[in-house]
Phi, psi and omega in degrees: 000319179298314181294324177293318182293322184294320182293335180270354182286121187285338179289335177279327180284340188283130184289157179288131180278139180298150179298147181296137179295138180295141177289139172281121178282127175296137182295135179287157178305324181295318179296316179302316179299317177299316176295323178294318178298319180297316179298315179302311180294329177291320175297317177297324182287324181274344183302315179306320181292320179295321177293325176296316179294321183298315184291322181289339181261006178259171175260137181298320178296331182266350183296316183293334178275348181222064184287328185253001174293131176283344181263154178300134180280116185050067186308133175196167179256024181300318185298316178292322177300321179291326184293315182271010175073031181256009182235137179288152186300319181295320181289323177299318178294321181296329179270010177088007179283172179282341185078358176275150178268145174233114181287075190298316187295320177296317176296321180294319179296318180297321180293314175300309177304312179299312184293316180300309181294321176300317184295309184297311181291317178303310181292321176301305179295318184290324180291327179289322176295322180291325178292322180292327181282337184263325189243333180272141176251116180216155184293130178087007184302308184293328182290317178298320180292330176292325178294322173304314178295320173304321184290346168302330182277350182276123181292149188294333182302331185286338186265352185294315182292314174302316180296321179297316180294324177297315182290328176290316176301331180275352180075032184250013173298137177069034177227153177295327179292325180292329177285322185283332196301318188291334184241012186271345181271303182194158178225148177300325182291316180295321175300309182295321180297305178293326176301324179302322180279325183293323183291339180276351177286128180308132180292325183299322180300316179295310180298329182291318182294322183282338174292325177284001171107005181280141177271181179300311180303312176296322179293320177296323186267337182255347181237301184296310187297307182303322186283345176238037181296329182289309176305317180294321175296325179296309179291337172296314179296314181294320173299313181295321178292323178294313181294325178299314183276000183291137184235310192295317185289315173299331178292325180287328191259328185261139182236342185231173182291341182298329184233003183289134179258169185302317182302318182284324179298323180291323174300314179292330180293326181295322181287339179277079185251141176281185182293331183282348181133179183294157177275080185290328178295312178297316182292324179285328177296315187288327181290320181293319177294322182283333179274336187299316177304315179292326179297314180294320181297317179292311178305322183296317182246024183296319182295321179295315183301311184296313181299320185291313181297316183295323182289329182284343180088014178278123177254000000 
């Protein structure tokens, strides 16, 4: 009887129903407006790069007749060919180019050497100074660090003349070392940036290493630097990008191709204009090629840079 009643009970035979699917929340008007604003800002930010590429792929003779067109005017690779020295002078002049040659590879090598030297030296010496300000206890430490922070408020234009006189007295005018010298040792920003992270390294770890017989130098290279590899890489990338894009100081110091970097070379290329006007296609092609390595470098490490700056409290 019990088994028969159980078999006839509809509540026992009914299969379990699946849980109801969660409702999709409709996006609020504020969220839609925020996304629309972000898309507009993204378009405004990327439009100069698009316009640079559009101009580089155009012909100078057709640019003036198609000033508002979003597509390349008479699309060709003549601008890039002139940058890399793959176009004859007669053909360059026929396409509206200046006919002047730009030793792109030489300027690129000078820029790489300059930016690499500044980055290696500045990060190394700034890391040592940051370690001294964060770990070593000596009289006047906080006062000296305050002076470093105050120097952040001094405009760079005020230091150009003293640095120029110093480089001239050292006989380093028109040399890559003369370009690197003023910024190759340390900067207040790099010291402050790295000090924030060095202070977050547990003091007990450093004390344990020193109990085992490690000195300050060994602790710095085998403990502090590996534990803060992310911030060190971030400040290295920022330093490299800053050195690559510097223009005013290399313009003051370099006079010949032996020490001329890309930013200065592009400025000189603008002045070498034919009768019809500047070689905009060649100039935009050279600018795009010069900026592309830094753009890719920033895109590859953008997340690390933003997270490191946010963690250090820099706004």
